C-alpha positions as CSV (number, residue, x, y, z in Angstrom):
1,M,20.4,1.4,3.8
2,P,19.4,-1.8,1.9
3,D,19.6,-3.7,5.2
4,L,17.3,-1.2,6.9
5,L,14.8,-1.5,4.0
6,D,14.9,-5.3,4.2
7,E,14.3,-5.2,8.0
8,L,11.4,-2.7,7.5
9,A,9.8,-4.8,4.7
10,S,9.3,-7.7,7.0
11,H,7.1,-5.5,9.2
12,L,4.8,-4.1,6.5
13,L,1.8,-5.3,4.6
14,W,0.5,-4.0,1.3
15,R,-2.3,-4.5,-1.1
16,I,-2.4,-3.2,-4.7
17,G,-5.5,-2.8,-6.8
18,R,-8.5,-0.6,-7.5
19,A,-11.4,0.2,-5.2
20,S,-13.7,0.4,-8.2
21,E,-13.6,-0.4,-11.9
22,D,-12.8,3.2,-12.9
23,G,-10.9,4.2,-9.7
24,P,-7.2,4.9,-9.5
25,V,-4.7,2.1,-8.9
26,T,-4.2,2.2,-5.2
27,V,-1.4,0.8,-2.9
28,R,-2.4,0.4,0.7
29,V,0.5,0.0,3.0
30,G,0.9,-0.2,6.8
31,L,2.5,-2.0,9.6
32,A,1.7,-5.7,9.9
33,S,0.0,-5.0,13.2
34,S,-2.6,-3.0,11.3
35,A,-3.8,-6.0,9.3
36,P,-7.2,-6.0,11.1
37,L,-7.8,-2.4,10.0
38,C,-6.8,-3.2,6.4
39,N,-9.3,-6.1,6.4
40,E,-12.1,-3.6,7.4
41,L,-11.4,-1.4,4.3
42,R,-13.2,-1.8,1.0
43,R,-11.6,-4.7,-0.9
44,L,-9.3,-3.7,-3.7
45,R,-9.9,-5.4,-7.1
46,S,-6.9,-6.7,-8.8
47,A,-4.8,-4.4,-11.1
48,T,-2.7,-5.8,-13.9
49,D,1.0,-5.1,-14.1
50,A,0.2,-2.9,-17.2
51,E,-2.3,-0.9,-15.1
52,V,0.2,-0.4,-12.3
53,G,2.9,0.6,-14.8
54,A,0.6,3.1,-16.5
55,A,-0.4,4.6,-13.1
56,L,3.3,5.1,-12.3
57,R,4.1,6.7,-15.7
58,D,1.2,9.2,-15.5
59,S,1.6,9.8,-11.7
60,S,-1.9,8.7,-10.9
61,L,-0.9,6.0,-8.4
62,R,-2.7,6.5,-5.1
63,V,-0.9,5.5,-1.9
64,E,-2.9,5.0,1.4
65,W,-1.3,4.4,4.8
66,V,-3.3,2.1,6.9
67,G,-3.2,2.4,10.7
68,P,-1.4,4.8,13.0
69,R,1.7,6.5,11.7
70,P,4.9,5.5,13.5
71,R,6.3,8.2,15.8
72,P,9.7,9.6,14.8
73,S,11.3,7.8,17.7
74,E,10.0,4.4,16.3
75,R,11.5,4.9,12.8
């Protein structure tokens, strides 16, 4: 399984931050081929490691998939 995750990671892009000062910490993730779509979205402001850690602890971390979802046959 670790080899599969390493292979998949090389095909992904992600951004971590906040869309607004008081918005939730957000992780945007998608296939590298979706980079143009990611660039069209509202820019995320940086989130500190402490903010990310707090969002994980209180389950407020928001995850957004950018782009088309892979079909089961592509996974």
